[in-house]
N, C-alpha and C positions, 0 to 999 in steps of 0.2 A: 156177628146175630145180635141186639139190645133181648138174650134170655136174663131174667133176673136168677141173678144170683142165691142159689138156697142159704136160708140163713140156720149153718150145722153149726156158731160157738151159744155152749149153757151157760147162761145166767149163771152168777156170787152171787153166794146170800150167806151173811153173817150175820148169828148175836151178838148183837154187843151191847148188852144188859142183860138179865144176870153176870156175873162174872164163872168162869168155870169152876165149879169148887167152891163156889160162895156159900155160909147159908143163911138158910132163911127167913124174912122176921118179920113181924104185922101180916096181917089175914088177905091180902090184897100183895102181889108185887104183877107189877107193871113186866113182859120181857120185849122188848123193843130188838129188833128187826132189821139192818138191812139189807136190798140189795141189787146190787148193777147186771149189766148185759151190753153187749153191741150197739142191739139196734130198741128193744125195749122189754120194761118189767109186765106180766101182762097178770103174775099174782105171786104169789107166798102166801106157802103152806105154813101152820107151824102145830106141829109135832109131839107132843106132851108123853112120855110116856113110849114114846109108836104107834097112840093114839091120833088125830088128829083132830084138831080141839080146833084152829080158824083161820081162815084166808080174806086176806089182804089182798084188794086192788091194786092199791100200790105202790111201786120199789124202798118207801120207806113206810114199816110198820110199827104199834104201841099193841099189846094184849094183853089187856087184866088178867091176870088167873085169880080166884079161892080156893085159896087153900086153906079153907076148913073142911076141905075131907077130903085131902091127899092125907093118905098115907105119911109118918114120920120116917122118918131115910131120907131116904138115897131118890131123884126122877129128873132123869132125861132128859137136853132139850134137844129139838132139832129144827132147822128152819130147812124148806122148796121152792126151791125161785122154779118159775116158768116166764119162759116169753113167746111170744105172738108166734111161733113159728114149734110151737109144745116141748124146744130143749131143754131139761132138768138138769138145775144143778143144787144139791145139796148143802148146806153149812156142815160145821165139822160141830159133833153131840157138844152139848153143856152139863156139865152133870151139877144136881145144884142141895142142898139137903135139906132140910126141912125139922 
């Protein structure tokens, strides 16, 4: 039979910048995310402190975070990649300091 094989492989996501443990400098921080999947990445969601910050429809994305209103101290960054079949994969959590 020529039944389509279901895509059950979750994509992977990694925050490539800023580095875990880094101290933020300047008002605008560029957060770079890369995602890979065996078929294709449909979107990347970026979460800052557990809240959805932005979404990109590309497998490689840069989000600009204006930190002027962010509280001093630690903040968590995490990316979630989703493929066309709806599988999701989360990046490791990156903690940065303002």
